[in-house]
Structures are given as structure tokens and as C-alpha cells.
N, C-alpha and C positions, 0 to 999 in steps of 0.2 A: 595109836595116838589119838587117833580121831574120837574111838571110845573114853579115852580119859578124859577129852577136853567135852566133850556131851557130859558124860557125870557131872567133871566138874563144872561145869554149864547150869545142868539142872538141881546141882547140889544148893547151887552160888542162887538161883530164882528162888527155891521153895527158901530157902533164909532169909532172903529179902524178901519176899511177898511176907511171911513169918513178921518178919520187922515191923515191915511198913504199916501193920494190921496192927500191932501191938502200939504204937506210935500213936494210933486213931482211938486206942480202946479206952481211952482217960474220957470222960467228960468233958472236961475240963477245956477250955477254949486254948486251939494251939499255937506257941508263941512263933516269934521269929528264927529262933535256934529251931525249933520242933519242925519250922518250913523247909530250915535250908537241908535239915537232914533228910526229911518226906522226900523233897526235890533231888536228894543225890541215891536215896533208895531206888528210885523211879528212872532214875537214869540210867542204874546198875541195872534195873528189869533191861533195858532196853538196848543196851549192848548183851544183857545175854541173848534176847531176840536176834543183834545181830550175828552173832555169834552161832547162832544155831541156823542163821540163813546161810552165810560163808560154809560151814561144817555138810549141807545138805544141796548145796548148789550143784556139784558136780554127780552127785550121786547120793542117794539113800543113803546112810551107816546100815550096820545092822542091829547099832545101841541104838537109834533112835526109831528105829522100824518096830524093837521089841517093848518100848516105852513111849509108844508114839500117843496113845490115851492119855496119861499123864501130862504129855503137854500140850496135847490138843485143849483138854478138862481148863490147864492154866491160859491158856491165851482167849479162849472166849469167855473166862472170866476178866479178864483185862478189857474186852469189847466191852463187858457189860458193866462198868465199873459205875457208869453214869446210873444206873436204874438195881444198883444194889439198895439192897432192905436198911430204912433208919439204923436200923439194928447192928447189921454190919459195920465194923469198925472202919472199913477202908469207906462206907460211903462219907464219912467225915473228912477224911485225907483227901476225898476228889474235890468236897467241897473247899476246902480251906487251898486244895493248888489253885482249882479254877478261880477263885476271887481276888487270890494273887494273881491271876497273870492276866495280861495286857492284850486288846485287843488286834494290837500287830502282833504280836512274838510269842510263835507257836510258845505250849505251855510241855509240862513234862508228861502228862496223861496223852495230850495230842500225840506227842512224837512217839512214844512208847505202844498207842494202838495203830498207830500206821505203822510202823515197826513190823506190827500179828498181824496186820493184813498184808505184807509184802510177804513174810513166813507161809502163811494162810493161801495167799496167790503164786507163791511158786511150788506148792505142794497139789493145789489144782491145774495146776497148767504141767509141771513134769511127773507126778505121781501119782496119774488121777485114779488109778485100782487101789491104790493105799489110801487114797483122801476120801475115797467114795462113802465112807460112811460118815463121817462126818462133815462131806459137803453140805445138806441139805441145812444143819444144824447151824452152819456159819456164812451160808448167803445169811439166813432169817436176821442172826447177829448181827451181822455186816452192815443188812439192809438197813436194821434197824438205828444201829450206829450214826449211820448218813441221814437217817430223817432227822434228830436230833442235832445233826449239825449245823453250826449258822455259818452264814456267807462273811463270816468276818476272816479275815487274812491270817490269823493264827489256824483257823481249822483248812487252809488250802491243803495241804501238804495229807493230811486223810482223809479230807474229800476225793482228792486226786486216785489217790491206790484205792479205794474203796470205789470210786468207780469201775475203774481199772479191772480189778478184780470181777465187777458185773460184769463188764463187756469181755471178759476173757472165758465167763461162766456160759452166758447167752450165748455168744458165738460160737461155741463148743456143742457140734452136733449132736454129742453124747448127754449134756446137761442140758439141753436149749429144752427141753420139755417144761423143766423148772418155772418159764416163762413165756409156756404157750397160747396161754387163753391172753384173752384180748382186755380183758381188767385190769390184768399184772402189768400190762406194755403199756395199758392208760395210763395207770398209775408212776410206772418208771419215767416215762415221758412226761406228764405233769410236773411231780416232786423231785424231780432230780435233774433231767436234761432240760427243762427251760428253766429254772432258776439257778441252774449254774452255766446258761450260758447268755445270760440276760448281765451288764453291764452292772459294777457294783461304781460305787463310791471310790473307792481305793484305786481302782480302774481309770475311772476317770480323771482324779488326781494326776495318776499317770501319764495317759495321757496327754497333760495339761504340762506339767513341771518333769515330766523324767521323757520327751517325746522320744530317743533314742533309745530308752529300754523299750517301749510300748512297740516300738518298729520290730526289734532288737527279738520279741516274743511270737511277733505275728509275720512277719516273713522271713524271717531266717531259722524257722524252726526250732524255736530256741523256745518254744510255749509246749513241749512235749509231759512239763509238769505245770500246767494250769489247766483250770476248771470246765472251759471252754473246749481246748484238744481234749482231753478227758471226755465230756461231754459230747463231743462231735464223735468220739470212738466208740460210744455206748451206742448212739444211731446205728451207726455202720455197722455193729455187731447183732445189735438187734435186724437188721436187714436180709442176712445173710438166711437166715433160717423163718423169719416171720415178713419179710418183705410188704406182701399185702396189707396187711394190718397195719405196721409201723406208719410204714406210708400213709394212709388212710390216718392214723388217727396225731400225724407231724401235719399233717394240711388242714386237718381242723384245728391245732393249735397255732399253725401259721395266719389263719384267716381270722382267728380271735386276737393275736397279737397284731395284726393289720389294722382290723377294724376298730382295737384301742390305738392304736399311733394315727389312726383316720379322726377319731369323735373328738377324742382327748388332748390331742397333741403332746401324748407320749413319746418322746422321742425313743425315752431306751425301748418299747415294744417293736418298735421301727428297727432297731441296733439288733434284737432279739432275734423278729423275722429272718433279716439276712443270715444272721448265722446258723439259724433252723433248717433252712431251704439250703445252703451250700451241705452242711453236715447231711440232710438228706439226700441230696444230688449227688454228691461225688462219692464214684465206687473206687475209682485207681488212679491216682495223681503222684506225680516226682516233682519235686522241687524245680527241676530246670526244665521239662518239658512242659509242666501244666497239666492238668488235668485228661485221663486219655480214654474215660470210662467214666458215663452216666447213668442216673437212673432213668427209663425210660416213661415213667409216670409222671415227672415233671418238664414241662418245655421251658427250658433256658431261657431262649429266645423269647418268650412270651414275655417272664419274667424281669427282662432286662427291660423289654419297652414301656411295659407298665408299670415298672414301681424303680426299676435303677434309673431308666435315662431322666424323671424329673430331679432326680434328686442331683442327678451332675451338673446337669442344668441352672439349678438352684447355686450347687457351689461354686460353678465355675465364672457366675455373673460380678462384675466389678460394683454392683449395688450390694448392700445389707442382704446378707443369706438366709431365706427363711426356714434353710435345712439348718439340723448344728450340724457342727462339724463331724463326728462320730460319725454318724450315717453318712454325709458327704465321703469320709475316708471306706466307710463300708460299702458303700456304691462303687468305689474306685477298686475297690479293692475284688468286689464281685467282680468288675467286668475283664480285671489282671484272671483272675481264677477261672475264668470259663471263653478265656482267649478263645481255644482250638473249639468250642463248639458254637460260637457267634456268629451269624453271618458277617462274610467280605466288609459289607457294606457299612456294617456298626464301628468296624478300624476309621474308616473317611470320617464317619461322623464322631467320634472318637478325640481326635485330632487339637481341635481347637476348643473342645469342653474340658479336656486334660492344660491344655495351654492358659487357659484360666485358672484350671485348680492350681498349677505352680506358682501360680502368685498368691495365693492363699499366704497369710501369716501365721497357720498353724502349723507347723512343723509335722506334723503327722501327715495331714492333707496332700504339701506340695511332695512331700516325700514319696507318698502313694500314688501321685500322681506321676510321679518318676519314673517310677520303676511299673507302672501301667504302661506306659508306653513305649520303655526300654522292651518289656518282653513282649509288645505286639511286633515293634521293628525286629527282634531278634525270633519272633514265630515265621516273620515274610509276610506278615499281614499288613504290614502299612509299607508301603513302595517311595521312592524319590518324587514321586510325582500327587502322592499324598501330602509327603511333609512337606516341599519345598515353598507354599504359599505362605506358610508359616515360620521357615526357617526364623525368622528375626524375634518374632515374637518369642518363639520358646528361649532361644540362646539367650536372649534378653532375662528373660524367665531363672533360665536357669543359671547363669552369672551371679545375676542377685543373691540367691541362694547360696553360690559357692562364694564370693564374696562378703556375704553379711549372714552364716548360717545360724546364728543363734536369736537375732531378731524380727528375721524373716523379710521373704524379697524385696527388692526394690524393683522400680522398672529404669528403661530408656539406658541402659548401661550398654549397651553398644554403639550408643551414640561420644561416647563419652560426658557422660554431661556429668557436672561435680556433683552438689548434696541436694538429691529428689526427694520428694516427700510424693508417695501414691500409694492409691485408697483399693482394698487389695476385698477379694469376697470375703461376706463375713465381717466387714467393720474393720473401723481400724487405720491407722498410717504408720509409713514406716520410714525415716529417713536416712537415707543410705551412708553416712557420712557420720552418722551418729550410730547405726548400725555397726558399724565395721570397729567404732570405739568401741563399745560394748563388748563385740566379739572378743577381744585382747583381754578382758579381764578377769577370764578365768577360762579352766581348763575345761568346768564342766560347760561354760557360756558357747563353747564354740565346739560345737561337733562337725567333724568334716563331711560333705554326708552324700559316702559314695556314691547312692543311687541318683546324683544329680549330674555327677559324673561321670557315674556309667552310661548318663542317658547320652550326655556331650558325649562321650566316645562314639556313642552307634551314629546320634545324626552326623558325625560327622562324615564317618563310613558309609551309610546312608547316601548325605547332599554329592559325596563326590566334588567335582570342577565346580557347583555351584556353590561351592563356599569361600572360593579363591578371591572373589570382591569382599568379603569381610574376612581373611584368613589374615590379617595383622592383627584388627583389633583382636580376634580370639587368641591368637597366639598369645597378645599384651596380657590378655586376661587373663590365660591360665599362666604365663610366669610370674605375673605379680600373686597369683594363687601358690605358684611354689614357691617364692620367696617368703610368703608367709608362714606355712609349712616347715619348710626349712627346718626356723627354729625349736619346731618340738613336733618331729614328725609319730605322731601318736597312732594316725588308722589308714594302716597297709592297700587295705581298700582302698582309700583314697586316693592314697600317694599312687599304686597302680594304673588304674584309671586315668591321673592327670597325666602321668607320662605316654600310656599309651595315646590320649587327642594328641598328643604334641607331635609322636609318632607319627600317628594319621593322617593331621596337617602336612610336616612333611615328605610324605609319601603321596598326598595327593598333587599341590604344588609345585613341589622340584621333579614328580612323573610326568607333567603335564609341562611344565617350565623351567630348566636344569636352571636357566640364567637367573632365576625367583630361591638357588643354594645360598646365594651372597647376601642377599636378606637376611633370610633366616641366620644368617651365621652370627649376624647382627644383634638379631633379635633374642638368640638364643647363646649364645657365649657368656653375656654377663651372668645372667642367672647361672646357669650351669658352672664358670669359676668361682661363685660365690659357693658354689655347694662345694666344691673339691677345695676350696682354700679350709670351708668351716667343715670341713672331715665329717661330712654328713652319709654316716658310711651306708646308711640304708639305701641312700640314691645312686652313690657312685656307678653301683652300676649299671640303673636306668641314663645317667648321662652319657657315659662311655657306649650303648648302645646306640643311642639317639646321635651321636658326634659321627659313628661308623656310619650311619642310616645317611645323613647328611652327606659326609664326605665322599660316601660312591656315588652320589649326584653331582658332584662337580667333575670341573675338568680338570683341574690342576688345585695344586695344593696351596693356600693363602699362606700368608704372616703368621695370622694366628695359631690356625696349625702346626707349623714347623718351629713355633714358639713351642705348642704344647708337645713335642713327641718326644724329647730328651728326657724329662720330666717321667714319660709314660713306661721310659727304659726303666725308671729304677726300681729294683732289686725288693725295696720294702711296697711297691704298692700291688705286687703281682706275690705277697705273702698270704695275703686275704683272698680264702679261695673265694670269696662271691665275686671280687673284679675278673677273675680269670675269664670265664667264658666272653665278657663285656671285650676286657682290654684285646683279646684275641683278635675279635672280631672288626676291633680298629687298626688293629695292627696292618691286618689283611685289606683293611681300606686304605692304607697310607701305601700298602704297595701296588696297588691296584691302578691307580694314579700319580706316583710319589717316589717310587719304584730308587728314580737319578739320587731325590732327594737323600735318602736312608744311606746312598754310598758316599753322597755329597759331606754329609752332615757328620760321617764316620759312625753311624749308628748302625752299621751292621753287623759287627762283632758282639754290641750289645742285643740287637735282635737275635742273634745265636745262642747267647748264652740266656735267652728268655726259652728260644726252643729248647734247649738242654733241661732247666730246671721243669719246663712243662712234660717231657718226655719221661721224666721219672715219675709221673703220677699216673698209676690204672686213670686216673677220674680225669685227666687233662690229656693224654694221649691224643685222642682226638682235635685237640688242639694244637697238639705240637705239630701231628703230622698237615693239617691245614697251614700252620704259618709255613711249616719245610716246602710245602708245593708251592704257595703264594714266591717265597723268595727264588725258588729255582726257575720258576716262568716267567716271575716278572724283574728281578736284578740286572739293573745295564752299567756297564755294560756284562756280559753272564760271565767273562772272567773274571768278575771281581768276587766270585763268588769260588772260584776253580781253589785256593789256598786252601778254604774249609772242607772242601770234599771228602778228604779221608780222616777228615775227625766227625763227621756226620757219620758217613756209614760205619765208623768204628760204634758211635754210639750206638748207632741202630741194631747192628749186631749185637754187642754186647745185652740189649734190650730184648733181642730175640730170643739171645742164647738164654736166657733166665726164663723166659714164659713165651716158649715155643709154642707148647701144647696150646694156648688163646690163638684161635681163629681169629677174633677180631684185631689181633695186631700183626697175624700175618697176614691178613687179608688189609691192610694202612700197610705193610711195608710193600705189598707184593705190586696195591696202584702208585706206592712211590714211585716204586723200582720200572715200572709199565711204564713213566713221565721217563727218566730219567733213558731207557732202551728205546723210547719210541720219538724221544728229541735227541735225543746226540749219539743212539745207535747202541745197537746190543753189546757190543765188541767193549763200547767204553763202560757199559756197567760192570760186566765180568771184570775189566783190568781195575775198576773202581774198589769193589766187592773182596776182589782179591786181596788189592794191594791193601785195603785196610786191615783184613786179616792177615799181611804179613805170608799170607801161605797162598799156592796155588791148590786151585782146586776146589775152594770155599764152596764159590756161586755154585756147582755141579755138585757139593754135595746138599747146600743148601735145596737147590731145587731139588733133587730125589726124594729127601729126606724129609723136609719140611714145609715147602712150599704145595708142592705134588697133594701130598696127602691130606693136605688142611683144606684145597680147592673141591676135594673128592667128600672128603665129612662135611664141610661146609661149601658149596657152589653160591648159594646164596647172598648177595651182598645189600648189606642194608642201605648204601647208595649206588645209587646206578652207573653215578657216572663215574665212582672209584672201580667199579666191575669194569667199566669200560676201560680206565687205563690200565686196569692189568691184563687184560686180554690184550691189548695191543702192544704190549711189552712182551707178554708168556709167547704173543703170536711172534713177535720178532727174535724173538731168543731162540726158539726151538724152526723155525725156517731161513733165516738168514743166517746164522751162526754154523759152522761149521760141526755136525753133531759127534765130532772128534772131541771138541771142547767141552762140549757139557756130559758125555757119553764116552769117556776116554777108550774102555773096550773095542767101542764101537770104529773099525777103522776102514771098511766097504765092504764090497763084495759079499760073499756068499760066508764073511772070512770072520766074523763080527761075532765078537761075545752074547750069546743066549740072550743075557740075565741084563746086558746094555738095552738090547734091542728090546725087551719086555720091559726096562725103562723109559726109554722112546716113545714105546706104543702108549706105555700109562700117561705119560705127559702127555699128550696130544690128546688124549681121550679125554683128560681133565678138561685140557683149552677148552674143545668142541662142550663138554660138560658145562664149562662157566657160559660161554658164548649162551648154550640154552636153556641154563637155570635164570640168570638174570632177562634172560628176553633182549637179545643186543642190540640186534638188530632194529627197534624200535627208541631207543635211546636217543634224547634229545637235551644235551646240560645244556644250561644256561641259559635258556629261554628268558628274556624280558616279561615282565609281570603288568604290561601295561603302565598304569602310575602306579601300581603294587600296591594296590589296598583292596584285591583278592586273596590276601595271606588266609590263612587258615580260619573259618568262623569261630573263633574264642568263645565259647561261655563265658565265662568268668574267673579266669585264667589270672592268678595262681591258684587261687581259692578253690573251684568246681572242677577243675583237673582237665579240661580239654584242652588246651593250648601249649606254652611253653613249660618246660618242668621249672619248678620251684622249691627251694630250701631256704631255711630261716637268710641263708645271705644272697640270695640271688634271685630273681624272677627273669623268664625271661618274656620278654614283650614280643605281644603275638604280631602286632605292629611295625616292629624294630629290627624284624633281622634284615640283615643287609642284603642286599641280590647272591646268588649262590655263587660260589666258587665256579670259573669256566671250565668248560669242556678243552681239556690240552689239545685235544684233536678233533676238535669241532669242523676245521676244513678238511685235514689232512684224509678224515675217516667216519664219515657221513654214515657207512654202514658199514658197522661192523661183521657182523655175519659174513656177508660178503668180501670184507677184507681179509678174515680167516679164510673164507675160499679159496681164494685167487691166492695168498699166501701157501695153503697148502697145496695147492696146484704146480708154483712154480717151484714147490720144494721136490716135488715128483719129478718135474719134466728137469730139473738140472741134477736131480740124483734117483735115477731109476730104481736102483737097487733098495728106496725107500718105500716104494709103495704100496710090498706086502705089508711094513707096519703100518703106513696111512690107510688101508684099506682095514687091515686088524681094530685099528683105534677107531674105526667109523660105526662098523661093525659087533664087537664084543664091549658092553661099559665095563670099566676098569672096578675090579675089588674095591672094596672101604677098608682102607690097611687104618690102624691105630699112629697118631703123628710120631712118629720118633724123635724120642725124648733123650734117646743116648747116642745121635750121632752129631754135630757140628755143622 
């Protein structure tokens, strides 16, 4: 099939080339119809090149290997279309096509040549041996074409692919000799690197008119296909094998650029200087962690002090800036890029400077300032002591951006002023009221700036209790932002950090003063009710998480929460998968402080119906068991749950019967049974299981053929709390019940059935293995986390993956997690290992004939049987 497709592609290419040539063979001028025909034929050639790329991506087919010379000859010809002799008919086609193309839109010839370069790059990187005879020819052809490439946007794709090809060649040790002499390297840097690092008019226009796209390409690694990124990669590739020469040449050019910027006031040269230094210095970098390895030939700290700091000071001043905003943005980005290499003292100096830049009317400048500060906080370069004196000014600037993202920030927002007009860095004024009006004019004019909101979240975490005096005002600002985005939730990152910030505020303030939970309830319930009434699907899971968090700090269920409970149990609300984790968390919070309300309000049966629905889904099983544990521990009086226990165990046994080979389900089941055995006694558990199955001995069969093998196969529990519950329950079953109850043939003395004695030995060995595997003696469950702000230090969840799980419908708030479920045996069993040892000793004392069994369990670890899928 590949050979047939290849032959067809080659035939099409030949035919199309011939047709295209004949279209230009006449001496007459080409008309509009001819022009459209030529463009169609050139597009056919491009598609043939893409077919070639696809067929050769995995491996080189035999057909292409046999006809490689023919393909490469055509590819080389396509790259040389602009240099063909005047007598060649294709030359007129090229001229006509070039004249018809505009400066912005990539023309058909540029598209074709970019596709050719991609094919050649594929062969150069994956099929070096086969491509070796053609490498030098194509390196020269691509170099020549690149030299004639303009700086117009229409040539961007071709320029980027060509530069990447050269980077691939020069970075390969096998081909490095092609660029080994200083003259060649100097030409590369002078003719390719510096021109493609220099800002163009189209880039400046994007900086001013489409800052969102400019920031996205620069900060979010969306610039992988830009000239600047490609030129930077080319410098780094040259440094792999020619570091000394490349460094010398780059520094010479950097000096020239800097001198031109100083003497002529050419800010574009200063911009190119910064980018050339970054390209030269960075050796290893990640988006999250920043630069981890740099060139030893350049002192980053010295560059910062001599050239970056002055630009930052100019950009942060309230007076008209002498630095171009692009250069100020470059300086801020330089500081963020090398945050790991700069001395710690720099971070302290940066805070007031970046606070000033946050007030810039240029969206890119204040966005970069927010990004830089947030990265320094995340890297722990800034402490609470560094930031605390500047908190008010920082939050004023940030909320000005949040309140008026289109027109630029204003001042005085924390004072609650009405319409204010403030002069910003770089000149200009921004009336906050008119900005807010302008921000509502259209989607393009309102960009919810996620970098500013992420910095708000970081500062709240860093400030901790210092935020309490202005917590109400900050909450008010956040809820107003929430009201705005409810109408059209476009930016999921902004929305996520907005709710994270609200969660942090609740944790900080309520963690130190539980009485503040009532005040937060008054502040948050109105906007949250709007979210639920408007049915903003994206926000509902966030709202439920924060409601659960807030309820966990209250001492009693308020009237507002009481009114909210019945709608939360409506089946339609649980149909949306994104709601389930947050709703389950909220129901657990209700049970923690208002279990009597559940019984009194006739909500117990609907809540058990929720449990049944969740249990039917593998994805939601953990939430089902968490809800069941909360019901079993919190419902008062306990007798209220008694009529439902047979049904509960029937549901559990049915689920286990169909999925007994899944260790996670068995672990959750055993943990719940452990709670029942530990709280109500092992006799109650055996009776409940046998009664639910309507057959005596089911609990014994379950223990021997499902639970014990599951423990042996998977003794390590994800939740150490579940491990403790399972251990205590299993210990009570084995040590307090008459062994003949669980192992009927074992009737005492020396007359017991040997298989039953072996089964008991295996069960006790599994119990000991469970203790050892989970280090149960050190389990401390349910300990409070202070004010709760020391949650896992998530970087950019849900989008960069270190915090809660994320899918299209649910995002776990890193700071929205409610306190973990309590340890059911926190008071009764502080040391699980000691508890197990004591119970085994009592077993031997009460039944001396079982001493050999216990000794055997201690000395001989059990085998690893497979889960029995044939026994009930």
C-alpha cells in the first residue's frame, strides 16, 4: 500500500510539475485564471510533499529508498525556484505568484518550500546514512533560500523550518564539521540569528493590539514556531560543538547591539541584545522550574545589575518612562528567566519595582510583572517578610488589572474609591469606571488575565494571617470578578485561580478564627447562589468545594446551608460527573457537623440513594465509601441507620461479587468492615454479612477466599487511614471471635482440620503483613493542618499537573480540600502495631492450642495466592 501511494505521489508530482511549467511557457502575461490554476497546482505539489512526509515518518519505505534520487532532485529544484534562469518557464510562474501574494499571508510557493524543508529535515534527523549524499547540497540550498527570505510575516513558516533544519544539522556531531570554521559561524549569527531575533513592525503591532497572543507565544511556550524561538535554538545548537567560537561571536554582536542602543537610542537593538544574551546563556530550562543550567562564559548577575535593573527602574516609575515598554517587558522577562541564578538579594529589590510595573497601562508589561513576581514566590525566593510591606500596593495594582483588564490598571481599589484616575508608568491615565465600561464592550477587549489572578493566589498564601485586616475587601473584589465572568466564562485558568484565591481566604481567616465562617457565608452565598441559579456548569464544582470547606469550619449548620441540603440530593444534580467529587465532599461536611439535621430533615434515605448511585460507578467508588463511612460514624442516633444496614451490605456484596479481583474495591470494603467490626463488634459484622447474603458462613468464605488473598497480593493501601481501619477490624475478627466461627473445621485441641489451621495461619500472617506494609504504628490520621494553607504546593493545577486531578468537567482546588476524614479509632487505638501484638497475645492466652498457629504466622510469610474468582 505504501509503495502504491508513493508511486502515485511521485506520478502526481511529476505531472503537476510539468503542467505548472507549461503554464508559464508562453511569453504572454498570466491572467487571473492562469494564476488560480498555478496556485492550485502548487498546492497539489505541497500536498504531495505532505504525503511524502507521512509515508516516511515511521520508517523509510523501500520504494522511497529506491527512488530517493528522483525525489531529492525535485525537492532541490523547488527550493531554487527563485533562482531559476530567466529562460525557465517556472521562473515566470514564481514571479507571478510572488507578485500576487500579500505581505501577511503565506503564499503557495512559500508553503511548498516549507513542506520541502520539513521533508529534508525528517531525512536528516531520522535517516542520516541514506541522506548523507544529499546533505551538503541541501544545506547550501536551504542556506541560500534563507538568505533571500524577507522579514515579512508571509515568510515566517519557511524561515522557521529552515532555521530548525540548520539547528538540527549544526547540533549533530556527525555534521558539525559543515559549520566548523569561524567565518561560517559568524555569517550564521550575523545573517540569520540577529535578524530573526530583532523585533519587527508586525511584532510591535501585536504587542500593542493583541497582547494576549504576544504573551501566549512568549510565556506559554506557544512560540515554538516563531523566528525568535528558532533563532534561539540555533544558537544553542551551535554551542553544543562550537561553544567557544559561538560565545565569542555572540558577545561581539551583543556589544555592537548595546552600543547602538546607547548611542542612537535604538530600543530594538536593546531588545535584540536581551534575547541574544538569553539564547547564548541558557543551556537547560523547563517552563515550571526555569533555567537550571547556564553558560559559564557569561555572568548573569552582572548583566542584570548593569543593563536590566535600570530598565526595571524606568518601567516602575510613576513618571513618564524613558524606556520603551517592549524593553521594560524584556527586562522583567530576563529576571523571571534567570530567577534561579540571581542572588537572593535581587528578589527583595524587585518587589517594589515590579509593583510599579503592575500599574503599567501596557498589558504585556503588567502581565510580565505579575508572572515574574509569581515565579519568584513559587521558587521561594520571596518570603512573607519581603512582601508584607508592599501587600497593599500589590493588591491595589492587581485588582485594578482584574477589574479593568482591557484598559489597563487603576489605583486605590482597596480603599473602595469610586471613579479614580491614575497616572501610570509610561504616561497616560486610566479612569477605572470607564475602563470597566470599556471592558464590557466585547470579548476581545476583555481578557481575564490569569497571570494577575495567579499572583493574587500566591500572595494570599504567602501573606497568611497578614491578610486578615483586608480579607473582607479582597473577598468583595474576588466575588465581583466572579459575577463578571459568570456571564461568559471564557478563560478556565483565570477562573481556576479565582476560586483558588477564595479557598485560600477561607482557609486563612476561618482557620485562625472559626467565628469568621459566618461572615464569609454572608459574603459568598449570594454570588454562589447566582452561579447555581444561572447553572454555570464550569463553576458549580468549584462552588461546592468551597461550600464544603467553609462548612467544615462552622460549628453548626446555618439556615442557609439547611435550605441548600434538599436540592443537593436531587438526582439530576448527580448526573453531571463533574459535580460528583465536590458534592460528595459537601455531603461529608454536612454529616460532620449536622448529622442530626440529616435524620430530622428526612434526608437519610436520599443520601443513601446517592451512595447507591456512586457505588455503581468504578470512578466514583471512593466517594461512595467515603460517604458511607461518614454516615456510619456520624448519624445520630446510630439506630436511625440500623434498618438500612442489610440493604447496605447487600449492595456491597453484590458489587464485590462482580469485581472481587479489583484490589482497590476489596481494600475499601475491608476498611469499612473494619470500622463496623471495631465500633459494633466482630459478631455484629459476621451477622450483618451473613444476614445480607441470607446464608450462614458467607463472611467466612469472603475472608478466606477474597479478603486474605487480596491483602497478600496488595498489602499497601493508598490511604493509611483505610489501612488502619482494615487492620483494627481484621484483628478483632481473628482475635476475638471463636476461630470455629470463621474456620468451621477448626474445633480446638489437636483435632482441628489441617486446612483450617493453615487458613487461620495465612489470615494472621496477612494481618501482620498489613501492619508492616503500611507502617501502621506511625499512622496519625485526622490531625489538623493549622490554618490549612499548607496544602500541597501545587504549581499550576489543573493545567500543569501537580495538584488535584483535572478533566473537562472537574478541577480539584488545591486549597479547597476539606479536612480529611477522621480516624475512627484515633482515641481507642493510638498505636496499631501494639494493638495487634496485644490482641494476638490475648488470643494465645485464651486459646493456648493456637500458639503454634500464631508462631507459624510470625515466622513463615504466606504464599501469594491469586484472588479466588470462583468462590463467593
